[in-house]
N, C-alpha and C positions, 0 to 999 in steps of 0.2 A: 764697628755695626753692621754695616752692610756687607762685608765679607763674611761675617758670621753667618747671616741669615742664609747667604747665598750656599754659603759651604754645608750650613744642615740641611737647607732643601736639595740638593745634592744628591749628596749622601743619602739621602730618605726619600726620592723622589716614586720610586717603585709604592713606597706606601703614601706617598701622597694621594698618589693616585686612584689606589685601590681604595681608602676612605673616601675619596671623592665619588667616586663611582655607586660606594656604599650610601652614600647622603643623597646622590641622584635618582639613586632605590626607592628610598628613603621618602623625597618628595614624591614622587611617583606612585607609590603606595600612598601615599598621605592624600594626595588631589584622589585615587581612585574610590579610597575610604568613602569622602564627601560627594563623590558624584554619583554612590552605590545606596546613599542613607535615603533612608525612607523622607516624605512629605512632612510627618511629625517632628523629625529632627532638625529638617532643613527651618520649617517655619520656628522652632523654639530657636537656631542659631542666629536667622535673621532677626526676628524680635531683640535678642541681645546688645546686636551689632548697631541695631537704631534706636534703640535706647539708650546707649552707650553715644553715640553720636550728638543724638538731637539732649544731651542733657549737656554734653560740652558748647553746642549751637543755645541755651538756653544759659549761658555765662556760670554755668558752674564749675569751679577749679578743679585744677589736678593738684593733689598730695603729692609735692616731687621728693619731699624728706620721707613721705611711708614709700613712694616706687622705688625709690633708690635705696633705702636699707634693706626693700624686699630681694630688690636684683641682685644686691651682693650679698645675703643668703642666701639666695639660688647658688651665687659662684662660688662661695665656699664649702658649699654642698658638692657641687659638682666637684668640686679638686679634689677636696677629701676622698669623695663615693671612687674619681678615677684612679686615687694615690691608693688605696685599699686594693681594689681590683688588680692593681698592678703587680701587687706581690702575693695575691692568692691563684689558686688552682682554676678558677675559673675565670680568670683573670683577659687572655686575650679575646674569647670569644663573644666577653660583657663588653669589652671596648671599644667594641666590633656593634653590637647592638648600639651602645649612648650612641654611637655617632650617627647610625641609621633612624634611630626614633629622632632626634635631633631634626634630621631630615623631613618625617614623618609628621613632628608638629606643625615647622613648617610648611610645608606643603599644604596639611590641611589646613591651616588657619589663613592663607593665601586665596585656596578655593573655596572655603566657606565666603569671606571676604567678597570676592569675586561676584559669587552667586548673590549674595543680598544687594550692593550695589550695581552691576555688571562690572564688564572687564575693563574699562575705560578708570572709571572712580574706583575700582576695586583695587587695580594699580595704585593710584593715589595713594590710598588710604595705606596700603601694606608698604611701598616704598616709605612712605613719610614717618611709618613707626619703627620700620623694622632695617629698612636698607644701609644707612651707615653704622646703625652697633653691630649688625651679623658680620659685613665687611672685615670687624676684628674678631667678633666671637665664634664665628664657624672656623677660620684657619688654626684659631686660637685651641679650638677641642680636638684637630686634627692634631697639631701641634703636642696634645696631651697625651692623645691618644697610643702617638708614636714612641713619646717618650716613655711612655709606661710599658710598652711591648719591650722596649730595649732594657728596660728596666725587669720587668719581668724572666727574661731571656738569661740575663746576666745573673740572679739567683738561680735556676734553673741548671745551667750550661757551667759556668766558670765556678769550682769549687774555691776560687784564690780569695780569702778573706782578705788581702788586701784590694784585688783587683774591685770585691763587690763593695768597698769601705767609699772607694774613688769615685765608682755608680752612683751609690747612695748620697753623696754629697752633691755629684755633679745635678743627681735627680732633683731634688733638694733646691737646687737654685732653680734648677726648669720650671717645679713647679710656682717657683715664689715669681718670677717671669710670667707664667699663663696667669695667674691670679691677679698681677696688677694691668695685665691686660683686660682681662674680663670687667676687672672695676671701671676701666677707664670706661670699656661699651657699655657697662650699666650707666654711668654718665653720662656719654651721649645719646643713650636712650632716653635718660630720663630730663634732660635738660637742651636739646635739641631737637631730636627726635618728635619729643610732644609738642614741640613749641610749631613743629615745622604741620603737626597736623593739627595746631590750634588752627595755622593759618590756612590750612587746604579744608576743612572739616566743615565750610560755609557751603564748599559747591558739593558735600555729598547728600 
């Protein structure tokens, strides 16, 4: 398994670097958008996060089953969306956009939390809720995007039906692996990250 992962990364290192750069650009844009938002928007964001943390401090529990269900449903939608894009005309640009948008969302979230609670508490908030799950989720999205691009190129460039069939079977396996990893990330976010946040929330 380890050798297979190393081989995959070596064969696609250029693509992983490109997607990492796009993700970082998305992070930067998300941060800039928050920093340039008006005072009313910042106040609304601050009220949301303060109400959220205060509700947990007051003893309100987290609906774990509902949370994990929503996260897994989101994962399934993402996998099917990227699968659809991989066989469509707009495939490759859209896959790049998804990776960039994911970076934008994380950058915006971290910046809004930091703006609300300050740098130290903001990092504590963000890392407790997101760090563990994102360490799995982000590389998996890169993997999905790269697999999708390879599938798209096979359909466009290779006219051999047999090669296309082999590529489709391999792609289905890759989709299944990605979905499993995303589900694992969802369980980590629900049952580990959320409980870490409950431990740290008293310091916010």
